[in-house]
DOZANU-321670 format. One line per 3 residues: number of its first residue (from 1); their letters; for each residue x negated, y, z negated of C-alpha. Coordinates in Angstrom, 1 decimal. Last residue first. Layout:
<recs>
NUM	a	X/Y/Z | ...;
</recs>
This chain:
<recs>
696	rtf	-99.1/106.6/-143.0 | -99.3/104.0/-140.3 | -100.5/100.6/-141.3;
693	aek	-103.6/99.8/-139.4 | -105.7/98.8/-142.4 | -102.8/96.4/-143.5;
690	nga	-103.0/94.5/-140.3 | -100.0/92.5/-139.3 | -99.5/90.4/-136.2;
687	dvn	-101.1/93.0/-134.2 | -98.3/94.5/-132.3 | -98.4/98.0/-134.0;
684	iin	-95.5/100.2/-132.9 | -96.1/104.0/-133.0 | -93.9/106.8/-132.8;
681	gts	-93.9/110.4/-131.4 | -90.4/109.8/-129.7 | -87.3/107.6/-130.7;
678	kas	-83.8/108.4/-130.0 | -83.5/106.6/-126.8 | -85.3/103.7/-128.2;
675	lds	-83.0/101.0/-127.2 | -82.5/103.0/-124.1 | -85.3/101.4/-122.5;
672	aff	-89.0/102.4/-122.0 | -90.1/102.5/-125.8 | -88.3/98.8/-126.1;
669	yaa	-90.0/97.7/-123.0 | -93.5/98.9/-124.1 | -92.8/96.9/-127.3;
666	eai	-91.8/93.7/-125.1 | -94.9/94.0/-122.9 | -97.2/93.9/-125.9;
663	dep	-95.8/90.6/-127.0 | -96.1/89.4/-123.3 | -99.8/90.1/-123.4;
660	fvs	-100.3/87.8/-126.3 | -100.9/88.1/-130.0 | -102.0/85.2/-132.0;
657	rkl	-100.4/84.5/-135.3 | -101.5/84.3/-139.1 | -98.8/86.7/-140.3;
654	lsr	-101.1/89.0/-142.3 | -103.7/88.9/-139.5 | -107.3/87.8/-140.5;
651	nry	-106.4/84.3/-139.4 | -105.5/85.1/-135.9 | -108.5/87.4/-135.4;
648	mde	-110.9/84.7/-136.8 | -109.4/81.9/-134.8 | -109.7/83.8/-131.5;
645	lge	-113.2/84.7/-132.5 | -114.0/81.3/-133.3 | -112.9/80.2/-129.7;
642	kdt	-114.9/83.1/-128.3 | -118.1/82.3/-130.4 | -118.9/83.5/-133.8;
639	kyt	-121.2/86.0/-135.7 | -118.5/88.8/-136.1 | -120.6/91.4/-134.5;
636	ssr	-122.1/88.9/-132.0 | -118.6/87.8/-131.0 | -117.6/91.3/-130.6;
633	qel	-120.3/92.1/-128.4 | -120.2/88.7/-126.4 | -116.3/89.4/-125.8;
630	wdg	-116.9/93.1/-124.8 | -119.5/92.3/-122.5 | -117.0/91.0/-119.9;
627	ewi	-113.9/88.7/-119.8 | -112.4/90.2/-123.0 | -111.7/93.6/-121.2;
624	ksg	-110.0/91.7/-118.2 | -107.3/90.5/-120.6 | -105.3/87.4/-119.7;
621	rlv	-105.4/85.9/-123.1 | -107.6/87.9/-125.6 | -105.1/90.2/-126.9;
618	adp	-107.1/91.1/-130.2 | -104.8/93.9/-131.5 | -102.2/96.0/-129.7;
615	nvv	-101.0/99.5/-130.6 | -98.0/100.6/-128.8 | -97.6/104.5/-128.6;
612	nvr	-94.5/106.8/-127.8 | -93.8/109.7/-125.7 | -90.2/110.7/-125.0;
609	igv	-89.4/113.2/-122.2 | -85.9/114.7/-122.9 | -86.7/118.1/-121.5;
606	eag	-87.1/119.8/-124.9 | -88.9/116.8/-126.2 | -91.7/116.7/-123.9;
603	ela	-93.8/119.1/-125.5 | -93.6/117.8/-128.9 | -94.1/114.2/-127.7;
600	lcr	-97.1/115.3/-125.8 | -99.0/116.4/-128.8 | -98.2/113.1/-130.7;
597	alh	-99.4/111.1/-127.4 | -102.6/113.2/-127.5 | -103.1/112.1/-131.1;
594	ies	-102.8/108.2/-130.3 | -104.9/108.7/-127.3 | -107.8/110.5/-129.2;
591	aka	-107.6/107.6/-131.8 | -108.5/105.3/-128.9 | -111.3/107.5/-127.8;
588	tcy	-112.6/107.4/-131.4 | -112.3/103.7/-131.7 | -114.0/102.9/-128.5;
585	aaa	-117.1/105.3/-129.1 | -117.4/104.1/-132.7 | -117.3/100.3/-132.0;
582	nps	-120.1/98.8/-134.0 | -117.9/98.1/-137.1 | -114.0/98.7/-136.6;
579	aal	-112.1/101.6/-137.8 | -108.2/101.3/-138.3 | -105.8/103.8/-136.6;
576	gnk	-107.2/104.1/-133.1 | -108.6/100.5/-133.5 | -105.1/99.0/-133.6;
573	sai	-105.2/99.9/-129.9 | -103.5/102.3/-127.4 | -101.0/101.2/-124.8;
570	fvv	-99.5/104.7/-124.4 | -95.7/104.7/-123.4 | -94.1/107.7/-121.5;
567	sgg	-90.5/107.7/-121.2 | -88.3/110.0/-119.0 | -86.1/113.1/-118.9;
564	mgq	-84.0/113.5/-115.9 | -85.1/117.0/-114.7 | -86.6/115.5/-111.6;
561	arm	-89.5/118.3/-111.3 | -90.1/117.7/-115.2 | -90.7/114.2/-114.7;
558	lrf	-93.0/114.6/-111.9 | -95.2/117.2/-113.7 | -95.1/115.2/-117.0;
555	ger	-96.4/112.1/-115.2 | -99.0/114.2/-113.5 | -100.3/115.4/-116.9;
552	svl	-100.0/112.2/-118.6 | -102.2/110.5/-115.9 | -104.8/113.1/-116.5;
549	fyg	-104.6/113.2/-120.2 | -104.8/109.4/-120.3 | -107.9/109.3/-118.1;
546	tsl	-109.4/112.1/-120.2 | -109.0/110.0/-123.3 | -109.6/106.4/-122.8;
543	idm	-111.4/106.4/-119.3 | -113.7/109.7/-119.7 | -114.1/109.3/-123.5;
540	nkq	-115.1/105.6/-123.3 | -117.4/106.5/-120.3 | -118.7/109.5/-122.3;
537	wla	-119.8/107.4/-125.3 | -121.4/104.8/-123.2 | -123.3/107.5/-121.0;
534	ltt	-124.3/109.3/-124.5 | -125.9/106.0/-125.4 | -124.7/103.9/-128.5;
531	nei	-127.6/102.1/-130.0 | -127.7/104.3/-133.2 | -124.0/104.0/-133.5;
528	pas	-124.1/100.2/-133.3 | -122.7/98.9/-129.9 | -119.3/97.6/-128.8;
525	sai	-117.6/98.8/-125.7 | -113.9/98.4/-124.6 | -112.2/99.6/-121.3;
522	gan	-108.9/100.8/-120.5 | -106.0/101.5/-118.1 | -102.7/101.3/-120.1;
519	svl	-100.8/104.6/-119.6 | -97.2/103.3/-119.0 | -95.0/106.0/-117.5;
516	idl	-91.3/105.4/-117.1 | -88.7/107.3/-115.3 | -90.4/108.3/-112.0;
513	ggf	-89.4/109.7/-108.6 | -87.9/108.7/-105.3 | -89.3/105.1/-105.0;
510	eva	-91.9/105.0/-102.3 | -92.3/108.8/-101.8 | -92.4/109.7/-105.7;
507	aea	-94.6/106.7/-106.6 | -97.1/107.7/-103.7 | -97.1/111.5/-105.2;
504	far	-97.9/109.8/-108.6 | -100.8/107.9/-107.0 | -102.2/111.1/-105.2;
501	iva	-102.4/113.2/-108.3 | -104.4/110.4/-110.1 | -106.7/109.9/-107.3;
498	aed	-107.4/113.6/-107.0 | -108.2/113.7/-110.6 | -110.5/110.8/-110.6;
495	tvn	-111.0/109.6/-114.2 | -107.8/107.3/-113.8 | -109.3/105.5/-110.9;
492	mhv	-106.4/104.6/-108.8 | -105.7/102.0/-106.0 | -101.8/102.2/-105.6;
489	trv	-99.5/99.3/-105.6 | -95.8/98.8/-104.8 | -93.3/96.4/-106.3;
486	vda	-89.4/96.6/-106.0 | -88.6/96.1/-102.4 | -91.1/93.2/-101.9;
483	gyr	-89.2/90.8/-104.0 | -89.1/89.8/-107.6 | -90.9/86.3/-108.0;
480	ail	-93.1/86.3/-104.9 | -93.4/90.1/-105.3 | -94.8/89.7/-108.8;
477	nqa	-97.5/87.1/-107.7 | -98.5/89.1/-104.6 | -98.7/92.4/-106.7;
474	tka	-101.1/90.6/-109.2 | -103.3/89.3/-106.4 | -103.5/92.7/-104.7;
471	lsa	-104.3/94.6/-107.8 | -106.8/92.0/-108.9 | -108.6/92.5/-105.5;
468	edi	-108.3/96.4/-105.6 | -109.7/96.7/-109.1 | -109.1/100.4/-110.1;
465	dal	-105.6/99.8/-110.8 | -102.0/101.3/-110.5 | -99.0/99.1/-110.3;
462	mvc	-95.8/101.0/-109.1 | -92.8/99.2/-110.4 | -89.0/99.2/-109.7;
459	age	-86.9/98.5/-112.5 | -84.2/95.7/-113.0 | -84.8/94.2/-116.4;
456	aly	-87.0/91.4/-114.8 | -89.1/94.0/-113.0 | -89.9/95.9/-116.4;
453	kea	-90.9/92.6/-118.0 | -93.2/91.9/-115.2 | -94.6/95.2/-115.1;
450	tas	-95.4/94.8/-118.9 | -96.8/91.5/-118.2 | -99.0/92.9/-115.4;
447	gig	-100.3/95.7/-117.6 | -101.1/93.6/-120.6 | -103.0/91.2/-118.9;
444	gag	-104.7/93.3/-116.3 | -103.7/94.3/-112.7 | -101.5/97.2/-113.8;
441	gtv	-104.4/99.1/-115.6 | -102.0/102.0/-115.0 | -98.4/101.2/-114.9;
438	lav	-95.8/103.4/-113.1 | -92.1/102.8/-113.8 | -89.0/103.7/-111.8;
435	rga	-85.6/103.2/-113.3 | -82.4/102.3/-111.1 | -81.6/99.1/-113.1;
432	lsk	-83.6/99.3/-116.4 | -80.9/97.6/-118.5 | -79.6/95.3/-115.8;
429	pkp	-76.6/96.4/-113.9 | -73.4/94.3/-114.9 | -72.7/91.8/-112.0;
426	mra	-70.5/92.9/-109.1 | -66.9/91.7/-109.3 | -65.6/95.5/-109.6;
423	lka	-67.3/96.5/-106.4 | -65.6/93.5/-104.6 | -62.2/94.7/-105.9;
420	eel	-63.0/98.2/-104.7 | -63.6/96.8/-101.3 | -60.4/95.1/-101.5;
417	lwy	-58.7/98.1/-102.4 | -60.1/99.9/-99.3 | -61.7/103.2/-100.4;
414	eid	-64.5/103.3/-97.9 | -62.3/101.6/-95.2 | -59.3/103.8/-95.8;
411	fae	-61.5/106.8/-95.9 | -63.1/106.0/-92.5 | -59.6/105.3/-91.0;
408	qep	-58.6/108.7/-92.2 | -61.7/110.4/-90.8 | -61.4/108.9/-87.4;
405	lgv	-64.7/106.8/-86.8 | -67.3/108.6/-84.7 | -67.1/109.2/-81.1;
402	yts	-70.2/109.8/-78.9 | -69.4/111.2/-75.3 | -70.6/109.4/-72.4;
399	vas	-73.9/108.1/-70.9 | -76.7/109.7/-73.2 | -74.3/110.4/-76.2;
396	agr	-73.4/106.8/-76.5 | -77.0/105.5/-76.2 | -78.4/107.9/-78.6;
393	mvn	-75.5/107.8/-81.0 | -75.6/104.1/-81.2 | -79.5/104.2/-81.7;
390	ian	-78.9/106.8/-84.6 | -76.2/104.6/-86.1 | -78.6/101.6/-86.3;
387	vyf	-81.2/103.9/-87.8 | -78.5/104.9/-90.2 | -78.1/101.1/-91.0;
384	egs	-81.8/100.9/-91.7 | -81.7/103.6/-94.2 | -78.9/102.1/-96.0;
381	ira	-80.9/99.0/-96.1 | -83.9/100.8/-97.7 | -81.7/102.4/-100.2;
378	tak	-79.8/99.1/-101.0 | -83.1/97.2/-101.5 | -84.4/100.1/-103.8;
375	dka	-81.5/100.3/-106.2 | -78.6/102.4/-106.9 | -79.0/104.2/-103.6;
372	fti	-81.0/107.1/-102.0 | -82.1/107.6/-98.5 | -84.6/109.9/-97.1;
369	mgv	-85.0/110.5/-93.3 | -88.0/111.9/-91.4 | -90.4/115.1/-91.6;
366	gpv	-90.0/117.6/-88.7 | -86.3/118.1/-89.4 | -85.3/116.6/-92.9;
363	lyv	-82.3/114.2/-92.8 | -80.9/113.2/-96.2 | -78.6/110.0/-96.4;
360	van	-76.8/108.8/-99.3 | -74.9/112.0/-100.1 | -73.4/112.6/-103.4;
357	pdr	-69.7/112.3/-104.1 | -70.1/109.2/-106.5 | -66.6/107.6/-106.3;
354	lap	-63.2/109.2/-106.6 | -60.7/106.9/-108.1 | -59.3/104.1/-106.1;
351	snd	-56.5/104.8/-103.7 | -52.8/103.7/-104.7 | -51.0/107.0/-103.8;
348	rkc	-53.3/107.5/-100.9 | -56.4/109.7/-100.6 | -57.2/111.4/-97.4;
345	rty	-57.3/115.2/-97.8 | -58.4/114.8/-101.5 | -61.1/112.4/-100.7;
342	yac	-62.3/114.8/-97.8 | -62.1/117.9/-100.3 | -64.3/115.8/-102.8;
339	ydd	-67.0/115.1/-100.1 | -67.0/118.7/-99.2 | -67.6/119.9/-102.8;
336	rya	-70.2/117.3/-103.2 | -72.0/118.5/-99.9 | -71.9/122.0/-101.1;
333	aiq	-73.4/121.0/-104.6 | -76.2/119.2/-102.7 | -76.8/122.4/-100.4;
330	aal	-76.8/124.7/-103.4 | -79.2/122.4/-105.5 | -81.5/122.2/-102.7;
327	gal	-82.1/125.8/-102.0 | -85.0/126.4/-104.3 | -86.6/123.2/-102.9;
324	taa	-86.5/124.4/-99.5 | -88.1/127.7/-100.4 | -90.8/125.8/-102.2;
321	vdp	-91.4/123.4/-99.3 | -91.8/126.2/-97.0 | -92.9/124.8/-93.5;
318	kaa	-92.9/127.1/-90.8 | -92.4/125.1/-87.5 | -90.9/122.3/-89.6;
315	tfd	-88.1/124.5/-90.8 | -86.3/122.8/-93.7 | -82.6/123.2/-94.8;
312	vvl	-81.8/119.4/-95.6 | -79.1/117.8/-93.2 | -76.7/115.9/-95.5;
309	pki	-75.4/112.7/-94.1 | -71.9/111.8/-93.2 | -69.0/109.8/-94.2;
306	ktr	-71.0/107.4/-96.4 | -74.2/105.6/-95.3 | -73.7/101.8/-96.1;
303	lfh	-69.9/101.8/-95.8 | -70.2/103.7/-92.6 | -72.7/101.6/-90.7;
300	dpc	-70.6/98.4/-91.6 | -67.4/100.0/-90.5 | -69.1/101.0/-87.0;
297	stg	-68.6/104.6/-86.0 | -70.9/106.8/-87.9 | -70.3/110.5/-89.0;
294	lea	-69.5/113.2/-86.6 | -71.5/115.9/-88.6 | -74.6/114.0/-87.9;
291	lav	-73.9/114.4/-84.1 | -73.6/118.2/-84.5 | -76.6/118.5/-86.7;
288	mna	-78.7/116.3/-84.5 | -77.9/117.8/-81.1 | -81.2/119.8/-80.7;
285	snv	-83.5/117.0/-81.8 | -86.2/117.0/-84.3 | -84.2/114.8/-86.8;
282	fel	-83.2/112.3/-84.1 | -86.8/111.7/-82.5 | -88.3/111.7/-85.9;
279	vaa	-85.7/108.7/-87.0 | -86.5/106.7/-84.0 | -90.3/107.2/-84.3;
276	sdd	-90.4/106.0/-87.8 | -90.2/108.6/-90.7 | -88.3/106.6/-93.3;
273	fhg	-88.4/107.3/-97.1 | -86.5/105.4/-99.6 | -85.2/106.5/-102.9;
270	vmp	-83.9/104.9/-106.1 | -80.9/106.6/-108.0 | -80.4/106.6/-111.8;
267	qln	-76.7/106.6/-112.7 | -73.9/108.9/-112.8 | -75.9/112.2/-112.9;
264	siq	-78.5/110.7/-110.6 | -77.8/113.2/-107.8 | -79.8/116.3/-108.8;
261	gri	-82.7/114.4/-110.1 | -83.1/112.4/-107.3 | -83.0/115.5/-104.9;
258	vpm	-85.8/117.1/-107.0 | -87.9/113.8/-107.1 | -87.4/113.3/-103.3;
255	lra	-88.4/116.7/-102.1 | -92.0/116.9/-103.1 | -93.1/113.5/-102.2;
252	avd	-91.2/113.7/-98.9 | -93.2/116.8/-98.2 | -96.3/115.0/-98.9;
249	rra	-95.3/112.0/-96.7 | -94.8/114.2/-93.8 | -98.0/115.9/-94.3;
246	qag	-99.7/112.7/-94.2 | -98.2/111.5/-90.8 | -98.7/115.2/-89.3;
243	lss	-95.6/117.3/-89.1 | -93.1/116.5/-86.4 | -92.1/119.2/-83.9;
240	hva	-88.6/120.7/-83.8 | -86.1/121.6/-80.8 | -86.5/118.3/-79.1;
237	ggf	-84.2/117.2/-76.4 | -80.5/117.1/-75.9 | -79.9/114.0/-78.1;
234	apk	-82.3/111.9/-76.0 | -84.3/113.4/-73.0 | -83.5/111.5/-69.9;
231	gat	-86.0/109.8/-68.0 | -84.5/106.3/-68.1 | -81.0/106.8/-69.7;
228	qaa	-78.9/104.8/-67.3 | -81.5/102.0/-66.5 | -82.2/101.5/-70.0;
225	fwd	-78.5/101.4/-71.0 | -77.8/98.8/-68.5 | -80.7/96.6/-69.6;
222	qak	-79.7/96.8/-73.3 | -76.0/95.9/-72.5 | -77.2/93.0/-70.5;
219	qii	-79.6/91.9/-73.2 | -76.6/91.9/-75.7 | -74.3/89.7/-73.3;
216	dlt	-77.2/87.3/-72.7 | -78.1/86.9/-76.3 | -74.4/86.2/-77.2;
213	lky	-74.0/83.6/-74.5 | -77.4/81.8/-75.5 | -76.1/81.5/-79.1;
210	cme	-72.6/80.3/-77.8 | -74.3/77.9/-75.4 | -76.3/76.4/-78.2;
207	add	-73.3/75.9/-80.5 | -71.1/74.3/-77.6 | -67.3/75.2/-77.4;
204	dwt	-68.0/78.8/-76.6 | -67.3/82.4/-78.1 | -68.4/85.9/-78.2;
201	flg	-67.3/88.8/-80.3 | -69.1/92.3/-80.2 | -69.0/95.2/-82.5;
198	hse	-66.9/98.1/-84.2 | -66.0/101.4/-82.8 | -63.7/99.5/-80.1;
195	lvv	-64.1/95.8/-80.3 | -65.9/94.3/-77.4 | -64.6/91.0/-76.3;
192	gka	-66.0/87.5/-75.5 | -66.4/84.8/-72.9 | -63.2/85.5/-71.0;
189	spn	-61.8/82.7/-68.7 | -58.7/82.0/-70.8 | -57.6/85.6/-70.6;
186	elc	-53.9/85.8/-71.9 | -54.7/83.2/-74.6 | -57.9/84.8/-75.7;
183	fke	-56.3/88.2/-75.8 | -53.5/87.0/-78.0 | -55.9/85.2/-80.3;
180	lwl	-57.9/88.4/-80.7 | -54.8/90.4/-81.4 | -53.8/87.8/-83.9;
177	gle	-57.3/88.2/-85.8 | -56.9/91.9/-85.6 | -53.6/91.7/-87.5;
174	fgp	-55.2/89.5/-90.2 | -58.0/91.7/-91.1 | -60.7/94.1/-89.6;
171	rkw	-59.4/97.6/-89.1 | -58.2/98.1/-85.6 | -59.9/100.0/-83.0;
168	plw	-58.9/99.2/-79.3 | -59.6/96.0/-77.7 | -62.1/95.2/-74.6;
165	gid	-62.7/92.1/-72.7 | -66.0/90.5/-71.7 | -66.3/88.3/-68.7;
162	dgf	-64.1/90.0/-66.6 | -66.6/92.6/-65.6 | -69.4/93.1/-68.0;
159	iqa	-70.9/96.5/-67.4 | -68.2/98.4/-65.6 | -65.4/96.8/-67.6;
156	tma	-67.1/97.6/-70.9 | -67.8/101.2/-69.6 | -64.1/101.7/-68.8;
153	rsd	-63.1/100.6/-72.2 | -65.7/102.6/-74.1 | -65.3/106.0/-72.1;
150	rsa	-65.1/108.1/-75.4 | -68.1/106.0/-76.6 | -68.3/104.1/-79.8;
147	aia	-67.9/100.7/-78.4 | -70.5/101.1/-75.7 | -73.1/102.4/-78.3;
144	iva	-71.7/99.4/-80.4 | -72.9/97.2/-77.6 | -76.5/98.5/-77.6;
141	dph	-76.8/98.8/-81.3 | -75.8/94.9/-81.8 | -73.1/94.3/-84.5;
138	mhd	-72.5/90.6/-84.1 | -69.5/88.3/-84.3 | -70.4/84.9/-82.9;
135	vhk	-67.6/82.2/-82.5 | -68.0/78.4/-82.0 | -65.3/75.8/-81.5;
132	kpv	-63.0/78.1/-79.3 | -59.4/79.0/-79.8 | -60.2/82.3/-81.3;
129	yah	-57.7/82.2/-84.2 | -59.9/81.2/-86.8 | -62.7/83.6/-86.2;
126	lpt	-60.8/86.9/-86.4 | -58.8/85.3/-89.4 | -61.9/84.9/-91.5;
123	dis	-63.2/88.5/-90.8 | -62.1/89.7/-94.4 | -64.6/87.2/-95.9;
120	aar	-63.9/83.7/-97.4 | -65.2/83.4/-100.9 | -67.7/80.4/-101.6;
117	pnl	-66.6/78.2/-104.3 | -66.0/75.2/-101.8 | -63.2/73.0/-103.4;
114	nft	-63.6/70.5/-100.5 | -61.7/72.8/-98.0 | -60.4/76.3/-98.9;
111	chp	-57.0/77.1/-97.5 | -55.3/78.3/-100.8 | -58.4/80.6/-101.2;
108	llg	-57.3/82.7/-98.0 | -54.0/83.6/-99.7 | -55.4/86.6/-101.3;
105	vme	-56.8/87.9/-98.1 | -53.2/87.7/-96.7 | -52.0/89.7/-99.5;
102	def	-54.3/92.4/-98.6 | -53.0/92.6/-95.1 | -49.5/93.2/-96.2;
99	dqg	-48.7/96.7/-94.7 | -49.9/95.3/-91.3 | -47.3/92.6/-91.1;
96	ryi	-45.4/90.0/-93.2 | -47.7/87.0/-92.4 | -45.8/83.8/-93.5;
93	gkl	-45.9/81.9/-90.2 | -49.3/83.1/-89.3 | -50.6/81.5/-92.6;
90	arl	-49.9/78.1/-91.3 | -52.8/78.4/-88.7 | -55.2/78.9/-91.5;
87	kdm	-53.7/75.9/-93.3 | -54.1/73.7/-90.3 | -57.8/75.1/-89.9;
84	ylt	-58.6/73.9/-93.4 | -61.3/76.3/-94.6 | -65.2/76.1/-95.4;
81	afg	-66.9/79.3/-96.7 | -70.5/79.5/-95.8 | -73.4/80.7/-98.1;
78	dmk	-73.9/77.4/-99.5 | -75.6/76.2/-96.2 | -78.2/78.9/-96.5;
75	isg	-77.8/82.6/-95.2 | -81.0/84.8/-94.7 | -80.4/86.1/-91.1;
72	vdg	-76.7/85.8/-91.2 | -76.3/87.9/-94.2 | -73.7/87.2/-96.9;
69	gsg	-71.2/89.7/-98.5 | -68.0/87.3/-98.0 | -68.8/83.9/-96.6;
66	kvw	-70.0/83.2/-93.2 | -67.5/80.8/-91.6 | -67.3/76.9/-91.5;
63	mvq	-63.8/76.1/-90.1 | -62.4/72.6/-90.8 | -60.4/70.3/-88.5;
60	tmq	-59.1/67.3/-90.2 | -60.0/63.5/-90.0 | -58.3/61.3/-92.3;
57	gtl	-59.8/60.2/-95.6 | -56.6/61.4/-97.3 | -57.9/63.3/-100.4;
54	pda	-61.6/64.0/-99.5 | -60.2/65.0/-95.7 | -62.8/63.5/-93.3;
51	hmv	-64.4/66.3/-91.3 | -64.0/67.8/-87.9 | -65.8/71.0/-87.3;
48	kas	-64.9/74.6/-86.2 | -67.9/76.6/-86.2 | -68.4/80.4/-87.6;
45	tng	-70.7/83.4/-87.3 | -70.7/86.7/-88.9 | -71.5/90.3/-88.5;
42	ggy	-73.6/92.6/-90.4 | -75.4/91.7/-93.9 | -78.6/93.2/-92.5;
39	nti	-78.1/94.6/-89.0 | -77.3/92.5/-85.8 | -78.7/91.5/-82.4;
36	rkd	-81.4/94.3/-82.3 | -82.2/93.5/-85.8 | -83.6/90.2/-84.8;
33	sgl	-83.7/87.4/-87.3 | -80.0/87.5/-87.8 | -79.2/85.7/-84.6;
30	lns	-81.9/83.0/-85.4 | -80.5/82.6/-88.8 | -76.9/82.3/-87.6;
27	ryl	-77.8/79.7/-84.8 | -79.6/77.4/-87.3 | -76.9/77.6/-89.8;
24	lke	-74.4/76.8/-87.3 | -76.4/74.0/-86.1 | -76.5/72.7/-89.6;
21	pes	-72.7/72.7/-89.7 | -72.5/70.8/-86.5 | -75.0/68.1/-87.7;
18	mea	-78.7/68.5/-86.8 | -81.2/66.2/-85.1 | -80.4/67.5/-81.6;
15	aka	-81.1/71.0/-82.9 | -84.9/70.4/-83.1 | -85.1/68.9/-79.8;
12	anw	-83.2/71.8/-78.5 | -85.3/74.5/-80.0 | -83.3/77.9/-79.7;
9	kne	-85.6/80.8/-79.7 | -84.1/82.5/-76.9 | -86.2/85.8/-77.0;
6	lrn	-84.4/89.2/-76.5 | -86.3/91.5/-74.1 | -88.8/93.9/-75.6;
3	gsm	-87.5/97.5/-76.0 | -83.9/98.0/-74.5 | -82.6/101.0/-76.4;
</recs>
């Protein structure tokens, strides 16, 4: 649990130029940059600062505290709530007891300083009533391992002496804030407190000293655990052996689409796979099943990972993926039944309605951990939180007995009315939220424009292309705008059967499955028929016909395994319907694509897989096809240059307009989205009007 020592990154010279709120931001970002100190979105920081009141001009004390839903590692200045301290103190005079905790949260906006729109979090009273200027509340694994142990109080005293106190479990809120104040007043020399099953509070009157204190306390806990657990097998020792790295991914790629299909009844879910050393140590251990059944302890862990994980029935020593897949439906149904029984046991008269009863975390012996959530970032972060929980269970069970959160307390947090209100305030999901797309020819003009459209509408995208340099550049551009969670790449030649199979397995293991397939990879060639070599003819057929077949076949296999339907979009060409001179190989191959799509529409309909075609024409901008011989060949055919060619294509269209990659992307979006839920076997021409290509 110790790892490398925590590094004091405070730059005194840099901090000397900062205001107190800026020092708070600096301290917060430093603390949040190390996951051993706190997890994503976990913990909070505060500073009590003197400001001029905007109404009276008189100096008044204001508390800056991380706002609701923020993350200390990435927070900016506008992420802090600001509240008058005199008004926060006044709340103590109207507090009516634990049954009215939610009422106190509703009063926090009345304490807002300077009309700050950032909502204050439930932990605001915990910071307000500590009589120190600077307060850190972190969720370090090493300290939560103490907090989640049966001997938590004694261990806290043993490790920290009088420097750090201990308070029993209490749900975050006003009452816990008053407990903290009472502790501080009765123990004026204490530097912090461990909250049972929760985390660590530390405080000081100086920003730098508070930061240093937080690091010192966490390091002390890590060092103690390192000494206590040295040479001891974790979790009762290993009873399973890990499969090889590629074998683990292969198993995950087969399991994830099936799990996804069975748990996406309310909304499409996105998956994440983790086979890190910490995860493998846990899933391979003797005590894994018993510890997993206990659930997590820290409220932040629990909210992200649910009451407990589902342990998948898989024997690493004798892998039988088919048998595991056959048993998944029963396992998932049993988990749902168990979750519904938990809800029934614990619900109160005013509890929100039952939420999605499916598991978030799936543990697979010898393979790793799979997590599913409504989007990729949440799935990844949920996995990170369960790794935090694993670290906590490792430490607590090695030196004491690990204790999970009591069931009723866990329920009251999960179904807290304030949490329900926060969920209700979340923005409406985008049209492709939770959907996964694979785009071949993803580095080209049409492919990248389509990927960008899908990302803008909330999808995750796997970009596939044969051009590795262009693929990397395209991914970098998209990641800069939409984030690293939702973009993946795979090097793929559509004529290589093994490469195509591997690409779809990568999509399955990276995102959990597939909803949208855009078959777009292509070439173009131009030559009179008597100059068309067999090699040129075959190249067109290999890429534009056989390639589309291979990609479609694997897409169908993956979509059928999920049982969620799907959308296949072929980017064909006007030339598949309207012949062009000196392009027999290209036109014939494109016609083959269109007819293949019709055949697949027939086959896919019974399982909800829709197959449609977009026919572009003369998309010169951003197209790699038009950067090569095709441009010269078509210019020669029509006896003009590039600029003249663009004019010729525009003027020959009925609408006299140029066609751009973004126009094709809009059509590809229509066929991918629910806007076309009742369309299959159809063609959209995006060619500014060409009567020869009118479908008949």
